[in-house]
C-alpha positions as CSV (number, residue, x, y, z in Angstrom):
1,M,371.2,127.9,152.5
2,L,367.4,127.0,153.6
3,L,367.3,126.0,156.4
4,N,363.8,123.2,157.2
5,I,361.8,124.6,160.5
6,L,360.4,122.1,162.7
7,K,356.7,121.7,163.7
8,Y,354.7,121.2,166.8
9,P,354.6,118.6,167.6
10,D,358.6,117.3,166.3
11,P,360.5,115.7,170.0
12,F,363.6,118.0,169.1
13,L,361.8,121.4,169.5
14,K,361.9,120.3,173.6
15,T,365.6,119.9,173.5
16,K,367.7,122.3,175.7
17,A,370.2,123.6,173.5
18,A,373.7,123.1,174.6
19,E,375.9,126.1,174.9
20,V,378.2,127.1,172.2
21,A,382.0,126.7,172.6
22,G,383.9,128.6,170.6
23,I,382.5,130.9,167.5
24,D,383.9,128.7,164.7
25,E,381.8,126.4,165.4
26,V,378.3,128.0,163.9
27,K,379.5,131.2,162.0
28,A,378.8,128.9,158.9
29,L,375.2,128.5,160.6
30,I,374.3,131.9,161.3
31,P,374.0,133.2,158.0
32,D,371.8,129.7,156.8
33,M,369.4,131.1,159.9
34,I,369.0,134.1,158.9
35,E,367.8,133.6,155.8
36,T,365.6,131.1,156.7
37,M,364.6,133.2,159.2
38,Y,363.3,136.0,156.3
39,H,362.0,133.5,154.1
40,A,359.4,132.4,156.8
41,R,358.6,135.7,157.4
42,G,359.8,135.6,160.7
43,I,361.3,138.7,163.2
44,G,363.0,135.6,165.4
45,L,364.4,131.8,165.2
46,A,366.2,129.4,167.5
47,A,369.1,127.3,166.8
48,T,366.6,124.2,168.1
49,Q,364.1,124.8,165.5
50,V,366.4,124.1,163.4
51,G,367.1,121.1,164.9
52,I,370.5,122.3,166.1
53,D,371.5,121.8,169.8
54,K,373.1,124.8,169.8
55,R,372.3,127.9,171.8
56,I,372.3,130.5,168.9
57,A,369.3,133.0,167.9
58,V,368.5,135.1,165.2
59,L,366.4,138.0,165.1
60,D,365.4,141.5,163.5
61,V,362.0,143.1,165.3
62,P,361.3,146.5,163.4
63,D,360.4,149.7,165.0
64,E,357.2,150.1,166.1
65,N,356.6,152.6,164.3
66,D,358.3,151.7,160.8
67,E,355.8,151.0,158.8
68,R,358.4,149.9,155.9
69,K,359.9,147.0,158.1
70,E,363.0,147.5,156.8
71,R,364.6,144.0,156.5
72,G,368.3,144.0,158.5
73,K,367.8,147.4,159.9
74,N,367.3,145.5,163.6
75,L,369.5,142.2,163.1
76,I,371.1,141.0,165.9
77,V,372.5,137.3,166.4
78,L,372.4,136.1,169.8
79,I,375.5,133.6,171.3
80,N,374.7,131.5,174.4
81,P,372.4,134.5,175.4
82,R,371.4,135.2,179.1
83,I,368.4,137.3,181.0
84,L,370.6,139.0,183.4
85,H,367.6,141.4,184.6
86,A,363.9,141.6,184.5
87,E,361.2,143.4,185.5
88,G,357.6,145.0,184.3
89,S,354.6,142.7,182.5
90,I,353.3,143.1,179.6
91,V,350.7,140.2,177.4
92,Y,350.8,140.2,173.7
93,E,349.5,138.1,171.2
94,E,352.4,135.4,170.2
95,G,352.9,133.3,166.7
96,C,355.7,130.7,166.0
97,L,357.2,130.1,163.2
98,S,357.5,126.2,164.3
99,I,353.8,126.3,165.5
100,P,351.9,127.6,162.1
101,G,348.7,129.2,161.6
102,I,348.0,129.5,165.8
103,T,348.9,132.4,168.2
104,A,347.7,133.3,172.1
105,D,347.9,135.9,174.0
106,V,351.8,135.0,176.5
107,Q,352.7,136.9,179.4
108,R,356.0,138.1,179.4
109,Y,358.9,140.2,181.0
110,A,358.2,143.7,179.8
111,A,361.7,144.8,180.2
112,L,365.0,143.2,180.5
113,R,368.9,143.4,180.9
114,V,370.3,140.6,178.2
115,S,373.6,139.7,178.1
116,S,375.1,137.6,174.8
117,L,377.5,137.0,172.6
118,D,377.6,138.4,169.4
119,R,378.2,136.6,166.2
120,D,381.8,138.2,166.6
121,G,382.0,136.1,170.0
122,K,382.4,139.3,171.7
123,T,380.1,139.4,175.0
124,V,377.7,142.4,174.2
125,E,374.7,143.9,176.8
126,F,372.5,145.4,175.7
127,D,368.5,146.6,177.3
128,A,365.7,145.7,175.6
129,Q,361.9,146.7,175.7
130,G,358.6,145.8,173.9
131,L,358.2,143.6,171.4
132,F,362.2,143.4,171.1
133,A,362.2,142.1,175.1
134,I,358.8,139.7,174.3
135,A,360.6,137.9,171.2
136,I,364.5,137.9,172.8
137,Q,362.1,135.4,175.5
138,H,360.5,133.9,173.1
139,E,364.5,132.6,171.4
140,I,365.5,132.4,174.5
141,D,362.1,129.6,175.6
142,H,362.9,127.9,172.5
143,L,367.0,127.3,173.3
144,D,365.4,126.0,176.8
145,G,362.5,123.5,175.1
146,V,359.9,125.8,176.3
147,L,357.2,126.6,173.2
148,F,355.0,129.5,174.2
149,I,351.9,127.3,174.3
150,D,354.0,126.2,177.2
151,R,353.4,129.2,179.3
152,L,349.7,129.1,178.6
153,S,347.0,127.6,181.6
154,R,346.3,124.2,181.1
155,L,343.2,124.3,179.5
156,K,344.0,126.4,176.6
157,R,347.4,124.7,176.3
158,E,344.9,121.4,175.3
159,M,343.1,123.3,173.1
160,I,345.9,124.4,170.9
161,K,346.7,120.7,170.6
162,R,344.0,119.4,169.7
163,K,343.6,121.7,167.0
164,I,347.1,121.0,165.9
165,R,346.4,117.2,166.1
166,K,342.9,118.1,164.0
167,A,345.3,119.6,161.3
168,L,347.5,117.3,161.6
169,E,345.3,114.5,160.6
170,A,343.4,116.6,157.9
171,E,346.1,116.4,156.3
172,E,347.7,112.9,156.8
173,R,344.1,111.9,155.3
174,A,344.5,114.4,152.0
175,L,348.1,112.9,151.1
């Protein structure tokens, strides 16, 4: 079932998501989140983006040299994800399903060590680099109520907010 992706400035996007206590409470949600992510042509989706107050994210980050971008090849479900270690620095032009049409360069860690529960409730630890590390940080930010525009300078953030407000006003006038 497709879920509704909340759009900025929806206040729920600022929610710091609650820990998942038991896998059974979220098992039915995971396939819907995956379907919604693919339908929106995203590479990641956090539960807070679909109005759910749980620490869950789904990601399918294509290999950097994979021209076909094979869907499902790198699909991963993160429940209660935590960054154990981070190092290095990388700047990447990020976008977000909750802020359509807006992109900006964001500085992130280049490499991570992550701990999470998988969709079966087993603890997994893994390393992530490049776009995969960036996407994980982006989704964990969502679970903490942080949007990528919150990581920009105040000036850039205000310019983007103004652009979004103008677009929303134009949309309302068109209705």
